[in-house]
C-alpha positions as CSV (number, residue, x, y, z in Angstrom):
1,M,3.7,-16.7,-13.5
2,K,4.0,-14.5,-10.5
3,L,5.4,-11.1,-9.7
4,F,7.1,-9.7,-7.1
5,L,8.4,-6.2,-6.2
6,D,11.6,-6.3,-4.7
7,S,11.4,-3.6,-2.4
8,A,10.9,-2.5,1.5
9,D,9.5,0.9,0.5
10,E,5.7,1.0,1.5
11,N,5.0,3.6,-0.8
12,H,6.2,1.7,-3.9
13,V,4.5,-1.5,-2.4
14,K,1.2,0.3,-2.0
15,F,1.1,1.9,-5.5
16,W,2.1,-1.3,-7.5
17,S,-0.2,-3.3,-5.2
18,G,-2.8,-0.8,-6.3
19,Q,-2.2,-1.5,-10.0
20,G,-3.4,-5.1,-9.3
21,I,-0.4,-6.8,-10.7
22,L,1.7,-7.9,-7.5
23,D,1.6,-11.5,-6.0
24,G,4.1,-10.6,-3.0
25,V,7.2,-8.6,-2.1
26,T,10.7,-9.9,-1.8
27,T,13.6,-8.2,0.6
28,N,17.1,-9.1,1.7
29,P,19.4,-6.8,3.8
30,S,20.5,-4.9,1.1
31,V,17.0,-3.9,0.1
32,L,16.4,-2.9,3.7
33,L,19.5,-0.7,3.8
34,R,18.7,0.9,0.4
35,D,15.2,1.8,1.6
36,G,16.3,3.3,4.9
37,V,14.5,0.6,7.0
38,T,16.0,0.5,10.7
39,D,13.5,-2.1,12.1
40,P,13.3,-5.1,10.0
41,T,11.1,-7.0,11.9
42,A,8.5,-4.1,12.4
43,T,8.8,-3.6,8.6
44,F,8.1,-7.3,7.6
45,A,5.0,-7.1,9.7
46,S,3.8,-4.2,7.9
47,L,4.7,-5.5,4.5
48,A,3.1,-8.6,5.3
49,R,-0.2,-7.1,6.1
50,L,-0.4,-5.1,3.6
51,I,0.3,-7.5,0.8
52,A,-1.8,-10.1,2.1
53,P,-2.7,-12.8,0.7
54,G,0.5,-12.0,-1.5
55,V,3.8,-13.5,0.1
56,L,6.3,-11.5,1.9
57,H,9.5,-12.8,1.5
58,A,12.2,-12.0,4.4
59,E,15.8,-12.9,4.9
60,V,17.5,-14.5,8.0
61,T,20.6,-12.6,9.0
62,A,22.1,-15.4,11.0
63,E,24.4,-17.5,9.2
64,S,23.8,-20.8,10.2
65,G,22.8,-23.7,12.5
66,A,20.2,-22.8,15.4
67,A,20.7,-19.2,15.3
68,L,19.4,-19.2,11.7
69,V,16.4,-21.9,12.5
70,S,15.2,-19.7,15.5
71,E,15.6,-16.6,13.4
72,A,13.5,-18.1,10.7
73,L,10.7,-19.5,13.1
74,M,10.4,-16.0,14.6
75,L,10.2,-14.2,11.5
76,S,7.3,-16.8,10.1
77,E,5.3,-16.2,12.8
78,L,5.0,-12.4,11.5
79,G,2.0,-13.9,9.2
80,D,1.0,-17.0,7.2
81,N,1.9,-15.3,4.0
82,V,5.5,-14.7,5.1
83,A,8.3,-17.0,3.5
84,I,11.8,-17.1,4.7
85,K,14.7,-16.5,2.7
86,V,17.7,-18.7,3.7
87,P,21.2,-18.3,1.9
88,M,22.4,-21.6,-0.1
89,L,25.6,-21.1,1.5
90,T,27.7,-19.7,4.4
91,P,30.3,-17.4,3.3
92,Q,32.8,-20.0,4.1
93,G,31.1,-22.3,1.6
94,V,29.1,-24.5,4.2
95,P,25.8,-25.3,2.9
96,C,22.7,-24.3,4.8
97,L,20.6,-27.4,3.6
98,A,20.0,-29.3,7.1
99,E,18.5,-25.7,8.1
100,M,16.1,-25.4,5.4
101,H,15.2,-29.1,6.1
102,E,14.5,-28.4,9.5
103,L,12.4,-25.3,8.6
104,A,10.4,-27.2,6.0
105,G,9.5,-29.7,8.2
106,A,8.0,-27.3,10.8
107,G,6.0,-26.1,8.0
108,V,8.1,-22.6,6.9
109,Q,7.9,-21.6,3.3
110,V,11.7,-21.9,2.5
111,N,13.3,-19.4,-0.2
112,T,16.5,-20.5,-1.1
113,T,18.5,-17.4,-2.1
114,A,21.5,-17.0,-3.5
115,C,21.3,-20.0,-6.1
116,L,23.8,-19.5,-9.1
117,S,23.9,-22.9,-10.3
118,Y,21.8,-25.8,-11.4
119,G,23.1,-27.9,-8.8
120,Q,22.3,-25.4,-5.9
121,A,19.0,-25.2,-6.8
122,A,18.3,-28.9,-7.1
123,L,19.9,-29.6,-3.5
124,A,17.8,-27.1,-2.2
125,T,14.7,-28.5,-3.8
126,K,15.5,-31.8,-2.5
127,A,16.0,-30.0,1.2
128,G,12.4,-28.9,0.9
129,A,12.6,-25.3,-0.2
130,R,9.4,-23.6,-1.6
131,Y,11.3,-21.3,-3.8
132,V,14.8,-21.4,-5.2
133,S,16.1,-17.7,-6.1
134,I,18.1,-18.1,-9.0
135,M,20.3,-14.9,-9.4
136,L,20.3,-14.3,-13.2
137,G,22.3,-11.1,-13.1
138,R,25.0,-12.6,-11.0
139,V,25.3,-15.7,-12.9
140,D,25.7,-13.3,-16.2
141,D,28.6,-11.6,-14.3
142,E,30.3,-14.6,-13.9
143,G,30.3,-15.3,-17.7
144,G,27.3,-17.8,-17.4
145,D,24.1,-17.5,-19.0
146,G,21.3,-17.4,-16.2
147,A,18.5,-17.6,-18.2
148,A,19.8,-21.0,-19.3
149,V,20.3,-22.1,-15.5
150,I,16.4,-21.1,-15.2
151,E,15.4,-23.0,-18.1
152,E,17.4,-26.4,-17.0
153,V,16.1,-26.2,-13.4
154,R,12.8,-25.9,-14.6
155,R,12.8,-28.7,-17.1
156,W,14.1,-30.7,-14.2
157,L,11.4,-29.5,-11.7
158,D,9.0,-30.7,-14.3
159,R,10.5,-33.8,-15.3
160,W,10.0,-35.1,-11.8
161,G,7.2,-33.1,-10.5
162,Y,8.5,-31.0,-7.8
163,R,6.1,-28.0,-6.3
164,T,9.3,-25.7,-6.1
165,E,9.1,-22.9,-7.7
166,I,11.9,-20.7,-9.3
167,I,12.0,-16.8,-8.6
168,A,14.3,-15.2,-11.1
169,A,16.2,-12.6,-9.1
170,S,19.1,-10.2,-9.6
171,L,17.4,-8.8,-12.9
172,R,19.4,-5.7,-14.1
173,G,16.7,-4.2,-16.6
174,P,13.8,-5.2,-18.6
175,G,15.7,-7.5,-21.0
176,D,16.5,-9.8,-18.0
177,V,12.9,-9.9,-17.1
178,R,11.9,-11.0,-20.4
179,R,14.8,-13.7,-20.7
180,A,13.5,-14.9,-17.4
181,M,9.9,-15.1,-18.3
182,D,11.1,-16.8,-21.5
183,A,13.3,-19.2,-19.8
184,G,10.0,-20.4,-17.5
185,A,10.5,-18.9,-14.4
186,H,7.4,-19.4,-11.8
187,C,7.8,-15.7,-10.6
188,V,10.3,-12.8,-11.3
189,T,11.2,-10.2,-8.8
190,V,11.9,-6.9,-9.7
191,P,12.7,-3.6,-8.2
192,P,10.5,-0.5,-8.6
193,A,12.7,1.2,-11.4
194,I,12.8,-1.9,-13.5
195,L,9.0,-2.5,-13.1
196,S,8.4,1.3,-14.1
197,K,10.4,1.0,-17.2
198,L,8.5,-2.2,-18.1
199,A,5.3,-0.3,-17.9
200,D,6.6,2.7,-19.6
201,H,7.0,3.4,-23.5
202,K,8.1,6.9,-24.9
203,Y,5.8,6.1,-28.0
204,T,2.7,4.7,-26.1
205,R,3.0,8.6,-24.4
206,H,3.2,10.1,-27.5
207,T,0.2,7.9,-29.1
208,V,-2.1,8.8,-26.1
209,Q,-1.1,12.4,-26.2
210,E,-2.1,12.4,-29.9
211,F,-5.4,11.0,-29.1
212,L,-6.2,13.4,-26.4
213,D,-5.4,16.3,-29.0
214,A,-7.6,14.9,-31.4
215,A,-10.3,14.7,-28.8
216,D,-9.9,18.4,-27.6
217,A,-9.9,19.3,-31.5
218,T,-13.0,17.8,-32.2
219,A,-14.5,19.1,-29.0
220,A,-13.5,22.6,-30.2
221,K,-15.1,22.0,-33.5
222,A,-18.3,20.9,-32.0
223,A,-18.2,24.2,-30.0
């Protein structure tokens, strides 16, 4: 299973890369805005170099058609380790499958984002997507079961031998990460705050402090 950091903050990326656990970084326009990015292209290029050979996922902002394909091709040239996020639909509900298929045919690693159903993930796979980002938290928001969608899609991919990988996205807490892992997601993408929670536990801190206090007491007696 792969672990991605959902962040455009280079300090966070450097820290977690240094822990030896990251397989890549995911971004989207909301993440760029949150992290104060003003030059997305330069940031993508920098992050791609920073995390290589891990994969950077950069999202297009053109809605559809030739403009989307052109932007995606430009971004893909930032590095061999850059995957391009293409939304499943336009805001008007028009599928972007043709654009995905064209990009995949040109050798671009396509990450179909904003997938919220089994059908969307299956169609994106057929169009040639290398990744499908299933937004577990948003499926749950609508009364569905995001983990169940991931499990069903994983079963379908395995049955027919597709190489497409599921990225579990829109994870709201450590519990969602566990659900995604248990459901069989190939990858999970986690914002820094949640990744910190996964690593932390107050009783681990307490236990380590007990050990250090005992070591200090032993050293005091020996002195």
